[in-house]
C-alpha positions as CSV (number, residue, x, y, z in Angstrom):
1,M,52.1,48.6,-45.5
2,E,52.4,48.9,-42.2
3,G,49.1,48.9,-40.4
4,I,48.7,50.2,-36.2
5,Q,49.3,47.7,-33.6
6,V,47.1,46.4,-31.2
7,S,47.5,44.1,-28.2
8,K,45.6,41.0,-27.8
9,S,43.5,41.5,-25.5
10,E,42.5,45.3,-26.5
11,F,41.7,43.7,-30.0
12,K,39.2,40.6,-28.3
13,A,37.4,43.1,-27.4
14,K,36.8,45.9,-30.1
15,A,37.4,42.9,-33.1
16,L,34.6,44.2,-35.1
17,E,35.4,47.8,-34.8
18,Y,38.5,46.1,-36.4
19,F,37.3,44.5,-39.0
20,R,35.5,47.5,-40.1
21,Q,38.4,49.8,-39.8
22,V,40.7,47.4,-42.4
23,E,36.9,47.2,-45.0
24,A,37.3,50.5,-45.1
25,S,40.6,51.7,-45.1
26,G,42.5,48.9,-46.7
27,E,45.6,49.6,-43.8
28,S,45.8,46.1,-42.1
29,V,46.2,45.8,-38.3
30,I,48.6,43.8,-36.1
31,V,47.7,41.3,-33.7
32,T,50.5,41.0,-30.6
33,D,50.8,39.5,-28.4
34,H,53.6,41.1,-25.3
35,G,54.6,43.6,-27.8
36,K,55.7,41.4,-30.7
37,P,53.5,40.9,-33.5
38,A,51.6,37.5,-34.1
39,L,49.1,38.2,-35.6
40,E,48.2,40.3,-39.1
41,V,44.5,41.9,-40.3
42,R,44.5,42.6,-43.7
43,P,42.0,42.8,-46.6
44,Y,41.9,40.2,-48.6
45,Q,43.3,40.2,-51.6
46,E,42.2,37.5,-54.2
47,N,45.1,35.8,-56.2
48,V,44.1,35.8,-59.8
49,R,46.9,34.0,-62.0
50,S,45.8,32.1,-65.8
51,P,46.5,28.3,-65.8
52,L,49.0,28.7,-68.1
53,D,51.2,30.7,-65.5
54,V,51.0,28.5,-62.9
55,L,52.1,25.7,-65.0
56,R,55.2,28.2,-66.0
57,G,58.1,25.9,-65.1
58,S,56.0,22.4,-64.0
59,V,56.6,20.7,-66.8
60,V,59.8,19.3,-68.2
61,R,61.0,20.2,-72.1
62,Y,61.5,17.0,-74.6
63,S,63.4,17.6,-77.6
64,N,62.2,14.7,-79.7
65,P,58.6,13.4,-78.4
66,T,58.3,11.5,-82.1
67,E,61.5,9.5,-81.5
68,P,60.2,5.3,-80.8
69,V,60.6,4.2,-76.9
70,D,63.0,2.0,-76.2
71,V,61.1,-0.2,-74.2
72,E,59.2,-3.0,-73.9
73,W,56.1,-3.4,-72.7
74,E,54.7,-6.3,-70.8
75,A,51.5,-5.9,-73.0
76,A,52.5,-6.2,-76.2
77,R,53.5,-9.6,-76.0
């Protein structure tokens, strides 16, 4: 979504107006510094993910979880 571009000085003078515009339209505002994009002001979007999606791919597969472990524990002595 391409938004409107404003300079830092213009944004500073009219920040509240731009905030309201972003809230109302959903369009982003690109704040520029010497003509180059520096910041983007856009509507907040909550990123809701299921806990399983967050963990997906982070668990290493263990093929035989019921096999005995060949490690002698110090506590067993």
